[in-house]
VOBA-1610 file (N, C-alpha, C; in pm, whole numbers, padded with zeros to 5 digits, always signed):
BEGIN
Met-02122+03765+04733Met-02088+03635+04677Met-02135+03522+04770Leu-02104+03533+04898Leu-02150+03432+04994Leu-02301+03420+04994Arg-02370+03533+04983Arg-02515+03532+04988Arg-02573+03461+04867Arg-02507+03472+04754Arg-02561+03414+04631Arg-02528+03266+04616Val-02404+03225+04648Val-02362+03089+04612Val-02315+03005+04730Gly-02292+03062+04847Gly-02250+02983+04962Gly-02098+02972+04975Pro-02050+02920+05088Pro-01905+02919+05115Pro-01825+02828+05024Leu-01879+02712+04983Leu-01798+02623+04900Leu-01779+02682+04760Arg-01887+02729+04698Arg-01872+02790+04567Arg-01782+02913+04573Thr-01791+02990+04680Thr-01704+03106+04695Thr-01559+03063+04704Thr-01533+02957+04779Thr-01397+02905+04790Thr-01347+02854+04656Gln-01433+02783+04583Gln-01394+02735+04451Gln-01360+02850+04358Leu-01442+02954+04359Leu-01415+03071+04275Leu-01282+03136+04312Ala-01255+03143+04443Ala-01128+03201+04487Ala-01009+03119+04436Leu-01022+02986+04445Leu-00913+02898+04399Leu-00891+02912+04249Val-01000+02916+04173Val-00986+02929+04027Val-00927+03065+03991Cys-00973+03172+04056Cys-00917+03305+04029Cys-00768+03309+04062Ala-00729+03250+04175Ala-00588+03248+04212Ala-00507+03166+04112Gly-00563+03051+04070Gly-00494+02968+03972Gly-00475+03040+03841Cys-00579+03108+03793Cys-00567+03184+03669Cys-00470+03300+03685Gly-00472+03364+03800Gly-00378+03474+03823Gly-00234+03427+03820Ala-00207+03314+03885Ala-00070+03259+03883Ala-00028+03223+03741Ala-00121+03163+03665Ala-00087+03125+03527Ala-00063+03248+03441Leu-00141+03352+03457Leu-00123+03473+03378Leu+00010+03541+03406Leu+00057+03531+03530Leu+00187+03591+03562Leu+00300+03528+03481Ala+00279+03406+03435Ala+00382+03339+03355Ala+00401+03404+03219Ser+00309+03491+03178Ser+00323+03559+03049Ser+00436+03661+03049Ala+00475+03708+03169Ala+00580+03810+03185Ala+00542+03943+03122Ser+00415+03964+03092Ser+00369+04091+03037Ser+00325+04184+03151Pro+00375+04307+03155Pro+00334+04399+03262Pro+00184+04425+03263Trp+00123+04433+03145Trp-00021+04461+03138Trp-00102+04342+03188Ile-00062+04223+03146Ile-00133+04103+03194Ile-00109+04083+03343Ala+00007+04126+03392Ala+00036+04114+03534Ala-00061+04196+03618Ile-00111+04307+03561Ile-00210+04388+03634Ile-00339+04307+03653Val-00382+04240+03546Val-00502+04155+03556Val-00477+04040+03653Ala-00358+03979+03644Ala-00324+03868+03733Ala-00326+03912+03879Ser-00272+04029+03906Ser-00270+04081+04043Ser-00411+04103+04095Ala-00500+04154+04007Ala-00639+04176+04048Ala-00707+04043+04081Leu-00680+03941+03999Leu-00737+03810+04027Leu-00685+03751+04158Leu-00555+03765+04182Leu-00498+03713+04306Leu-00550+03789+04427Gly-00559+03921+04415Gly-00612+03999+04527Gly-00757+03967+04556Gly-00839+03954+04450Gly-00979+03917+04470Gly-00993+03781+04533Ala-00910+03687+04490Ala-00915+03552+04547Ala-00881+03554+04695Tyr-00780+03631+04731Tyr-00740+03639+04871Tyr-00852+03699+04956Gly-00923+03797+04899Gly-01030+03861+04973Gly-01152+03772+04995Leu-01170+03671+04907Leu-01286+03583+04919Leu-01268+03471+05021Thr-01143+03432+05045Thr-01121+03310+05123Thr-01160+03324+05269Asn-01124+03435+05333Asn-01153+03449+05476Asn-01301+03453+05509Pro-01384+03533+05438Pro-01527+03529+05469Pro-01589+03392+05447Ala-01548+03324+05339Ala-01605+03191+05313Ala-01567+03093+05424Ala-01440+03093+05463Ala-01396+03003+05570Ala-01463+03037+05702Ser-01479+03166+05730Ser-01543+03206+05855Ser-01690+03165+05858Gln-01758+03178+05745Gln-01899+03136+05738Gln-01912+02987+05766Leu-01821+02909+05709Leu-01826+02763+05726Leu-01786+02722+05867Leu-01668+02768+05911Leu-01618+02727+06042Leu-01702+02784+06155Gly-01761+02901+06133Gly-01848+02957+06235Gly-01967+02867+06262Arg-02009+02792+06162Arg-02121+02699+06179Arg-02077+02563+06232Leu-01958+02518+06192Leu-01915+02382+06224Leu-01826+02371+06348Ala-01749+02476+06378Ala-01654+02466+06489Ala-01727+02464+06623Pro-01691+02373+06713Pro-01753+02374+06847Pro-01715+02501+06923Ala-01810+02555+06997Ala-01786+02681+07067Ala-01667+02672+07161Ser-01647+02557+07224Ser-01540+02543+07322Ser-01401+02541+07258Arg-01395+02523+07125Arg-01266+02518+07056Arg-01261+02617+06940Arg-01348+02717+06943Arg-01358+02809+06831Arg-01227+02882+06804Asn-01165+02934+06907Asn-01041+03009+06887Asn-00929+02921+06833Leu-00921+02799+06883Leu-00817+02707+06835Leu-00839+02674+06688Val-00962+02649+06649Val-00991+02618+06509Val-00950+02733+06418Phe-00983+02854+06456Phe-00950+02968+06371Phe-00800+03001+06375Ala-00735+02972+06485Ala-00591+02993+06491Ala-00520+02899+06394Val-00566+02773+06390Val-00508+02677+06296Val-00532+02724+06152Lys-00654+02774+06126Lys-00683+02827+05993Lys-00590+02943+05956Gln-00569+03033+06050Gln-00485+03150+06022Gln-00339+03113+06003Met-00298+02996+06052Met-00161+02952+06029Met-00139+02907+05884Gly-00247+02892+05810Gly-00234+02846+05672Gly-00152+02941+05586Val-00165+03071+05609Val-00092+03167+05525Val+00059+03156+05545Pro+00111+03169+05669Pro+00257+03156+05684Pro+00309+03019+05645Leu+00230+02913+05672Leu+00275+02780+05632Leu+00274+02765+05480Gly+00176+02825+05415Gly+00172+02822+05269Gly+00288+02899+05208Val+00321+03013+05268Val+00437+03089+05220Val+00565+03008+05236Ala+00577+02941+05350Ala+00697+02859+05373Ala+00704+02743+05274Leu+00588+02679+05249Leu+00585+02567+05155Leu+00619+02614+05013Gly+00564+02727+04975Gly+00596+02782+04844Gly+00743+02817+04831Gly+00799+02871+04940Gly+00941+02904+04938Gly+01031+02782+04926Leu+00982+02669+04976Leu+01061+02546+04966Leu+01049+02481+04828Ile+00929+02484+04769Ile+00902+02408+04647Ile+00929+02488+04520Leu+00873+02610+04511Leu+00876+02683+04386Leu+01017+02718+04336Pro+01110+02758+04424Pro+01245+02784+04372Pro+01310+02660+04310Arg+01283+02544+04366Arg+01340+02420+04312Arg+01276+02384+04177Val+01145+02408+04166Val+01079+02385+04037Val+01132+02483+03933Ala+01148+02608+03973Ala+01199+02709+03879Ala+01341+02676+03835Glu+01422+02627+03927Glu+01560+02592+03892Glu+01564+02472+03798Ala+01472+02379+03817Ala+01474+02257+03735Ala+01407+02276+03599Ala+01298+02354+03597Ala+01219+02362+03473Ala+01189+02504+03428Gly+01228+02605+03505Gly+01200+02743+03468Gly+01090+02803+03554Trp+01097+02935+03573Trp+01002+03000+03663Trp+00859+02999+03607Arg+00845+02999+03474Arg+00711+02993+03417Arg+00643+02860+03451Val+00717+02753+03446Val+00662+02622+03481Val+00617+02621+03628Gly+00695+02685+03714Gly+00658+02693+03855Gly+00524+02763+03875Leu+00505+02877+03806Leu+00379+02950+03818Leu+00263+02873+03757Leu+00285+02813+03640Leu+00179+02733+03577Leu+00143+02612+03663Gly+00244+02550+03722Gly+00217+02436+03810Gly+00138+02476+03932Ala+00173+02590+03994Ala+00098+02638+04110Ala-00047+02668+04072Gly-00067+02730+03955Gly-00202+02758+03909Gly-00283+02633+03887Ala-00218+02531+03828Ala-00287+02404+03804Ala-00328+02336+03934Val-00242+02341+04034Val-00275+02280+04164Val-00397+02348+04225Leu-00406+02480+04214Leu-00519+02552+04271Leu-00650+02517+04201Val-00646+02508+04068Val-00767+02473+03993Val-00809+02329+04024Leu-00714+02238+04033Leu-00746+02099+04066Leu-00805+02089+04207Leu-00755+02171+04299Leu-00809+02171+04435Leu-00953+02220+04434Ala-00984+02319+04350Ala-01122+02367+04338Ala-01214+02255+04292Leu-01168+02172+04201Leu-01248+02060+04154Leu-01258+01950+04260Ala-01150+01931+04335Ala-01146+01821+04433Ala-01243+01841+04548Ile-01275+01966+04583Ile-01364+01989+04697Ile-01512+01989+04658Gln-01542+01970+04531Gln-01682+01971+04487Gln-01769+01869+04562Pro-01721+01747+04588Pro-01807+01651+04661Pro-01846+01697+04802Leu-01778+01798+04856Leu-01809+01844+04991Leu-01921+01947+04994Arg-01976+01982+04878Arg-02069+02094+04873Arg-02193+02073+04959Ala-02245+01951+04959Ala-02368+01926+05035Ala-02351+01961+05182Gly-02237+01929+05240Gly-02214+01960+05380Gly-02172+02104+05402Trp-02086+02156+05315Trp-02035+02292+05333Trp-02143+02398+05316Asp-02231+02378+05218Asp-02331+02481+05187Asp-02466+02452+05252Ala-02470+02358+05346Ala-02595+02331+05418Ala-02639+02455+05495Gly-02768+02484+05494Gly-02819+02601+05564Gly-02790+02731+05495His-02758+02723+05364His-02721+02844+05291His-02835+02945+05283Gly-02961+02895+05275Gly-03074+02987+05264Gly-03088+03077+05386Val-03074+03018+05504Val-03082+03097+05628Val-02968+03198+05635Ala-02847+03153+05596Ala-02732+03242+05598Ala-02750+03357+05501Ser-02812+03332+05384Ser-02831+03437+05285Ser-02916+03550+05342Ala-03022+03516+05415Ala-03106+03620+05474Ala-03030+03700+05578Ala-02950+03633+05660Ala-02873+03704+05762Ala-02766+03792+05699Leu-02702+03743+05592Leu-02601+03822+05523Leu-02662+03949+05465Ala-02782+03938+05413Ala-02847+04053+05353Ala-02877+04161+05457Arg-02904+04120+05581Arg-02939+04216+05685Arg-02818+04275+05756Phe-02700+04211+05745Phe-02586+04251+05828Phe-02528+04385+05785Arg-02503+04473+05881Arg-02433+04599+05859Arg-02335+04619+05975Leu-02209+04645+05944Leu-02107+04660+06048Leu-02140+04776+06141Arg-02195+04882+06086Arg-02224+04999+06170Arg-02330+04971+06276Asp-02408+04864+06256Asp-02510+04828+06354Asp-02458+04734+06462Ala-02329+04700+06455Ala-02269+04607+06552Ala-02149+04674+06618Pro-02169+04749+06727Pro-02058+04826+06786Pro-01942+04740+06833Ala-01969+04619+06883Ala-01860+04533+06929Ala-01772+04492+06811Leu-01833+04459+06698Leu-01756+04422+06579Leu-01682+04542+06522His-01746+04658+06527His-01679+04780+06480His-01553+04808+06563Ala-01565+04794+06694Ala-01449+04812+06781Ala-01342+04707+06754Leu-01385+04584+06727Leu-01290+04477+06696Leu-01212+04509+06569Ala-01279+04569+06471Ala-01211+04607+06348Ala-01106+04714+06373Val-01136+04808+06463Val-01038+04912+06498Val-00917+04850+06567Thr-00943+04757+06658Thr-00833+04685+06724Thr-00747+04612+06622Gly-00811+04541+06529Gly-00738+04469+06427Gly-00656+04561+06340Gly-00710+04677+06304Gly-00635+04772+06223Gly-00510+04822+06294Ala-00522+04850+06424Ala-00407+04896+06501Ala-00301+04787+06511Tyr-00345+04666+06542Tyr-00250+04555+06554Tyr-00184+04522+06420Ala-00262+04525+06311Ala-00207+04492+06180Ala-00105+04596+06135Leu-00131+04723+06164Leu-00037+04827+06125Leu+00100+04801+06187Val+00101+04771+06316Val+00229+04748+06385Val+00293+04618+06337Gln+00213+04513+06320Gln+00267+04384+06278Gln+00335+04392+06142Ile+00266+04447+06043Ile+00321+04452+05908Ile+00439+04548+05901Ala+00432+04657+05975Ala+00546+04749+05979Ala+00669+04682+06037Leu+00651+04603+06143Leu+00764+04532+06203Leu+00824+04431+06105Gly+00739+04356+06038Gly+00789+04259+05942Gly+00863+04324+05828Ala+00815+04441+05785Ala+00877+04509+05671Ala+01009+04575+05706His+01026+04619+05831His+01142+04700+05867His+01236+04633+05968Met+01209+04508+06006Met+01292+04446+06107Met+01437+04430+06062Val+01458+04388+05938Val+01595+04372+05889Val+01668+04506+05893Ala+01604+04610+05842Ala+01668+04742+05842Ala+01698+04789+05983Met+01607+04765+06077Met+01630+04806+06216Met+01748+04732+06276Leu+01755+04601+06253Leu+01865+04523+06310Leu+02000+04561+06248Val+02000+04594+06121Val+02126+04633+06054Val+02169+04773+06095Leu+02076+04869+06090Leu+02112+05009+06111Leu+02121+05048+06259Asp+02029+04997+06341Asp+02025+05038+06482Asp+02101+04942+06575Phe+02114+04815+06532Phe+02179+04716+06617Phe+02315+04672+06565Gly+02346+04709+06440Gly+02476+04675+06384Gly+02491+04531+06340Trp+02379+04460+06318Trp+02386+04322+06273Trp+02416+04316+06124Asp+02469+04205+06078Asp+02486+04186+05934Asp+02351+04141+05875Pro+02329+04165+05745Pro+02199+04135+05685Pro+02157+03988+05696Val+02252+03896+05686Val+02216+03754+05694Val+02160+03720+05833Ser+02230+03765+05937Ser+02181+03739+06073Ser+02047+03807+06098Ala+02031+03928+06044Ala+01904+03998+06059Ala+01791+03922+05991Gly+01819+03866+05873Gly+01718+03788+05803Gly+01679+03663+05880Leu+01777+03597+05940Leu+01747+03480+06022Leu+01660+03517+06142Met+01686+03634+06199Met+01607+03679+06313Met+01463+03706+06272Val+01445+03762+06152Val+01310+03785+06101Val+01237+03651+06086Gly+01306+03553+06029Gly+01244+03422+06013Gly+01204+03359+06145Leu+01292+03369+06244Leu+01263+03313+06376Leu+01145+03385+06440Ser+01144+03517+06432Ser+01035+03595+06492Ser+00902+03563+06426Gln+00902+03551+06293Gln+00778+03519+06222Gln+00729+03378+06254Ala+00823+03283+06265Ala+00784+03146+06299Ala+00722+03140+06438Val+00785+03207+06533Val+00730+03211+06669Val+00591+03275+06668Gly+00577+03382+06589Gly+00447+03448+06581Gly+00339+03357+06526Ala+00374+03278+06424Ala+00276+03187+06364Ala+00230+03082+06465Phe+00325+03022+06535Phe+00288+02916+06628Phe+00231+02970+06759Ser+00262+03095+06792Ser+00205+03153+06914Ser+00054+03171+06902Arg+00004+03177+06778Arg-00141+03189+06760Arg-00215+03072+06825Ile-00152+02956+06824Ile-00214+02840+06888Ile-00223+02862+07039Gly-00114+02908+07099Gly-00113+02931+07243Gly-00215+03035+07286Trp-00221+03147+07213Trp-00319+03250+07247Trp-00461+03197+07230Ala-00482+03114+07128Ala-00615+03059+07104Ala-00657+02964+07217Val-00565+02881+07263Val-00596+02791+07374Val-00634+02871+07498Leu-00561+02980+07522Leu-00593+03066+07637Leu-00731+03130+07619Ala-00761+03176+07498Ala-00892+03237+07473Ala-01005+03138+07493Asp-00985+03015+07449Asp-01088+02913+07472Asp-01104+02883+07622Ala-00992+02881+07693Ala-00999+02855+07837Ala-01072+02968+07910Trp-01053+03091+07863Trp-01119+03206+07923Trp-01259+03230+07868Gln-01303+03147+07772Gln-01435+03157+07712Gln-01459+03292+07647Gly-01365+03335+07567Gly-01379+03461+07494Gly-01243+03519+07461Gly-01234+03584+07344Gly-01105+03632+07299Gly-01072+03776+07330Leu-01170+03855+07374Leu-01143+03997+07393Leu-01038+04021+07501Arg-01046+03946+07610Arg-00945+03963+07716Arg-00806+03923+07667Val-00800+03821+07582Val-00671+03780+07526Val-00617+03887+07433Leu-00703+03947+07352Leu-00659+04056+07264Leu-00606+04174+07345Val-00671+04203+07457Val-00621+04308+07546Val-00482+04272+07599Leu-00466+04149+07644Leu-00338+04104+07698Leu-00227+04111+07592Ile-00258+04069+07470Ile-00160+04075+07362Ile-00117+04219+07337Gly-00212+04311+07332Gly-00178+04450+07306Gly-00093+04512+07415Val-00124+04480+07541Val-00046+04535+07652Val+00097+04483+07649Phe+00114+04353+07629Phe+00249+04296+07624Phe+00327+04348+07503Ala+00262+04359+07389Ala+00330+04410+07270Ala+00379+04552+07294Thr+00297+04634+07357Thr+00338+04772+07387Thr+00461+04774+07477Leu+00463+04687+07577Leu+00577+04679+07668Leu+00704+04641+07593Phe+00696+04540+07507Phe+00815+04494+07436Phe+00864+04598+07335Phe+00772+04667+07269Phe+00813+04775+07179Phe+00881+04888+07256Ala+00833+04915+07376Ala+00892+05022+07456Ala+01035+04990+07498Leu+01070+04861+07502Leu+01205+04821+07540Leu+01306+04834+07425Leu+01258+04851+07302Leu+01348+04854+07187Leu+01457+04962+07196Pro+01426+05085+07236Pro+01534+05186+07242Pro+01643+05152+07342Leu+01614+05064+07438Leu+01714+05024+07537Leu+01797+04904+07492Ala+01757+04842+07381Ala+01816+04713+07344Ala+01949+04722+07268Pro+01974+04823+07183Pro+02103+04827+07113Pro+02220+04826+07212Gly+02317+04739+07187Gly+02431+04725+07277Gly+02412+04617+07381Ala+02290+04564+07393Ala+02267+04456+07491Ala+02325+04325+07439Ala+02333+04227+07527Ala+02382+04095+07487Ala+02293+04038+07377Thr+02354+03961+07288Thr+02282+03909+07172Thr+02160+03827+07214Trp+02175+03745+07319Trp+02063+03660+07358Trp+01945+03743+07408Lys+01974+03859+07468Lys+01866+03945+07513Lys+01792+04007+07395Ile+01867+04044+07291Ile+01805+04100+07171Ile+01719+03995+07102Val+01773+03874+07092Val+01697+03765+07030Val+01569+03739+07109Leu+01579+03735+07240Leu+01462+03711+07323Leu+01357+03821+07302Leu+01403+03946+07294Leu+01309+04057+07276Leu+01234+04044+07144Phe+01305+04010+07037Phe+01238+04000+06907Phe+01150+03875+06899Val+01185+03771+06970Val+01097+03654+06978Val+00967+03691+07050Leu+00979+03766+07158Leu+00859+03810+07231Leu+00775+03905+07147Leu+00840+03990+07069Leu+00767+04078+06978Leu+00691+03996+06874Gly+00756+03890+06824Gly+00688+03804+06728Gly+00568+03733+06789Ala+00584+03687+06913Ala+00476+03614+06979Ala+00355+03701+07008Thr+00378+03830+07028Thr+00266+03920+07061Thr+00215+03995+06938Ser+00304+04064+06867Ser+00258+04151+06759Ser+00206+04074+06638Thr+00240+03945+06626Thr+00188+03867+06513Thr+00104+03748+06559Gly+00070+03739+06685Gly-00002+03623+06736Gly-00151+03642+06756Trp-00204+03756+06714Trp-00342+03792+06747Trp-00445+03749+06643Asn-00401+03712+06522Asn-00492+03699+06408Asn-00605+03599+06430Gly-00568+03478+06475Gly-00670+03375+06492Gly-00775+03413+06594Val-00733+03472+06704Val-00827+03512+06808Val-00920+03621+06756Leu-00866+03716+06679Leu-00949+03824+06626Leu-01057+03770+06533Val-01020+03680+06442Val-01119+03626+06349Val-01223+03543+06424Ala-01178+03462+06519Ala-01271+03381+06598Ala-01368+03470+06675Glu-01317+03580+06728Glu-01404+03671+06804Glu-01505+03740+06713Ser-01464+03773+06591Ser-01559+03834+06497Ser-01672+03736+06464Val-01640+03608+06457Val-01741+03506+06432Val-01832+03491+06553Arg-01775+03492+06673Arg-01856+03478+06796Arg-01955+03593+06810Leu-01912+03712+06772Leu-01996+03830+06791Leu-02094+03853+06677Ala-02079+03777+06569Ala-02163+03798+06451Ala-02303+03743+06472Pro-02403+03804+06406Pro-02537+03744+06407Pro-02535+03607+06342Glu-02624+03520+06383Glu-02634+03385+06326Glu-02651+03394+06173Gly-02567+03322+06101Gly-02574+03320+05955Gly-02496+03428+05886Ala-02441+03524+05962Ala-02366+03635+05901Ala-02220+03633+05942Gln-02168+03515+05979Gln-02029+03507+06024Gln-01930+03551+05917Gly-01956+03509+05793Gly-01865+03545+05685Gly-01864+03694+05658Ala-01981+03754+05656Ala-01989+03899+05634Ala-01922+03975+05747Ala-01941+03928+05870Ala-01882+03995+05985Ala-01730+03990+05981Ser-01675+03871+05958Ser-01529+03860+05953Ser-01473+03936+05835Gly-01544+03934+05721Gly-01498+04009+05605Gly-01494+04158+05631Ala-01599+04209+05697Ala-01602+04351+05728Ala-01492+04390+05827Val-01473+04307+05929Val-01367+04334+06027Val-01230+04332+05961Leu-01206+04230+05877Leu-01075+04216+05815Leu-01050+04324+05709Ser-01155+04376+05648Ser-01133+04483+05550Ser-01076+04607+05616Leu-01124+04639+05736Leu-01067+04752+05810Leu-00931+04715+05868Thr-00914+04589+05906Thr-00785+04544+05956Thr-00677+04560+05850Phe-00709+04523+05726Phe-00611+04533+05618Phe-00573+04677+05587Thr-00661+04771+05621Thr-00626+04912+05602Thr-00503+04947+05685Gly-00500+04899+05808Gly-00382+04920+05892Gly-00259+04854+05833Ala-00278+04734+05776Ala-00164+04663+05717Ala-00107+04738+05598Val-00195+04803+05521Val-00149+04875+05401Val-00067+04998+05438Ile-00112+05073+05538Ile-00044+05199+05568Ile+00073+05181+05665Gly+00083+05064+05731Gly+00185+05045+05833Gly+00328+05066+05788Pro+00375+04997+05683Pro+00517+05012+05643Pro+00554+05155+05605Thr+00468+05222+05528Thr+00498+05359+05487Thr+00498+05454+05606Ala+00399+05439+05693Ala+00391+05525+05811Ala+00514+05508+05899Leu+00559+05385+05917Leu+00675+05362+06003Leu+00802+05416+05939Ala+00813+05404+05806Ala+00930+05458+05737Ala+00940+05609+05756Leu+00827+05678+05743Leu+00827+05822+05763Leu+00858+05857+05909Leu+00803+05781+06001Leu+00826+05807+06143Leu+00972+05785+06180Ser+01032+05679+06128Ser+01173+05651+06160Ser+01265+05757+06103Thr+01230+05810+05986Thr+01310+05918+05927Thr+01303+06042+06014Gly+01185+06074+06061Gly+01168+06192+06143Gly+01230+06179+06281Met+01239+06057+06332Met+01290+06037+06468Met+01434+05990+06471Gly+01494+05971+06353Gly+01636+05937+06347Gly+01671+05795+06380Gly+01576+05705+06375Gly+01606+05565+06404Gly+01480+05482+06416Tyr+01496+05350+06398Tyr+01381+05261+06402Tyr+01335+05228+06543Thr+01427+05214+06636Thr+01387+05168+06769Thr+01293+05268+06837Thr+01327+05396+06828Thr+01240+05498+06888Thr+01107+05506+06814Ala+01113+05494+06681Ala+00990+05499+06602Ala+00897+05384+06639Phe+00953+05264+06656Phe+00869+05149+06693Phe+00819+05159+06836Ala+00897+05218+06924Ala+00848+05238+07061Ala+00726+05328+07062Leu+00728+05429+06973Leu+00612+05519+06963Leu+00496+05450+06892Ala+00527+05383+06780Ala+00421+05313+06705Ala+00359+05203+06789Gly+00437+05145+06879Gly+00385+05039+06964Gly+00271+05085+07054Met+00259+05216+07073Met+00147+05267+07152Met+00014+05239+07085Leu+00017+05216+06952Leu-00106+05177+06884Leu-00158+05044+06935Ser-00066+04956+06975Ser-00108+04828+07033Ser-00184+04851+07163Leu-00136+04947+07241Leu-00206+04979+07365Leu-00342+05042+07336Ala-00347+05127+07233Ala-00476+05185+07195Ala-00573+05077+07148Gly-00522+04982+07068Gly-00607+04872+07025Gly-00656+04788+07141Ala-00568+04766+07239Ala-00609+04691+07358Ala-00718+04766+07434Gly-00703+04898+07439Gly-00805+04978+07508Gly-00941+04970+07440Val-00939+04973+07307Val-01065+04960+07233Val-01127+04822+07256Ala-01044+04718+07256Ala-01095+04583+07281Ala-01156+04573+07421Trp-01091+04633+07519Trp-01146+04630+07656Trp-01278+04705+07663Trp-01284+04820+07597Trp-01407+04900+07597Trp-01521+04825+07528Ser-01490+04747+07423Ser-01593+04679+07345Ser-01659+04567+07423Arg-01599+04524+07534Arg-01656+04415+07612Arg-01796+04448+07664Arg-01827+04574+07678Arg-01959+04612+07728Arg-02070+04580+07627Phe-02033+04570+07498Phe-02131+04542+07394Phe-02137+04394+07357Ala-02042+04315+07407Ala-02028+04176+07362Ala-02100+04081+07454Pro-02164+03977+07400Pro-02219+03870+07486Pro-02105+03797+07553Thr-02127+03747+07671Thr-02022+03679+07747Thr-02029+03531+07724Gly-01908+03468+07731Gly-01902+03323+07724Gly-01898+03271+07582Gln-01842+03152+07567Gln-01832+03091+07436Gln-01967+03041+07387Ala-02059+03023+07475Ala-02186+02965+07434Ala-02286+03069+07388Ala-02237+03190+07358Ala-02328+03294+07312Ala-02407+03247+07191Arg-02345+03163+07106Arg-02416+03104+06994Arg-02373+02959+06985Pro-02452+02865+07028Pro-02411+02726+07035Pro-02361+02676+06900Gly-02244+02607+06909Gly-02189+02547+06789Gly-02123+02643+06697Gly-02139+02773+06713Gly-02079+02868+06620Gly-02002+02970+06692
//
């Protein structure tokens, strides 16, 4: 898609598909919901490569990680905004109106960005040739980065899916307090992406930061079996630190995939890396549920699963031998 129409048209298509998917969900038909889900999933898959292709060209090398960290914050902030607005719209006018309204906003946004096409799709011909030549298997540093992302995503999504259950069953918290802890941990994780990105820019590369994140996450996961029965503030601190590490890596990973990509193939590179990363996200919750059942509790299961963070850090460290050094490996991108 990027090769044929460029990042702006790809973004517009994603917005229209998402808008149509949201509108179709208002039908309340299970069969139409299948089509709507496919449209929403396809739209989500198009946005990251398009944004990476564009920002990889426009973002200054000295601030690349920060730019991508801000971009990656869009998802949790969008979820929070939707959580604030849509329930109130549904209460006032019905849930169908909420979905139709969300769909309309997405389609209108697709139309609103049309005047930006000249700038966004500049240099599309050069990028098309690079996209056609790009193969992930020919880029060992990017391949290793995808493995790191898959390991980190598995642990991150598993923690988000099972944190409430772990706090209720292993720590004896009530569900409301556990839910508040999940919200706090996720919020810290979202904003920690900025801090990790600033550090990566200061160090002129994200691989060392990804290694640091993995090592710290492994340490904090290893402390979980010791935490039940501890003072409440210590438990809160531990889960805040888990949020800052296990969910703070996304922006640096995407920025690093862009830095390591061939000129003009930033979108394809980030898309390929994230496709393998999402594989870890898909299997994480189920794998952790099975592991916790076999080990008789969540804390021990997460301490073991946290070793994947260390494995991901090891792969990131090993991949440094294949990566160009410094932020200026590709000026301006």
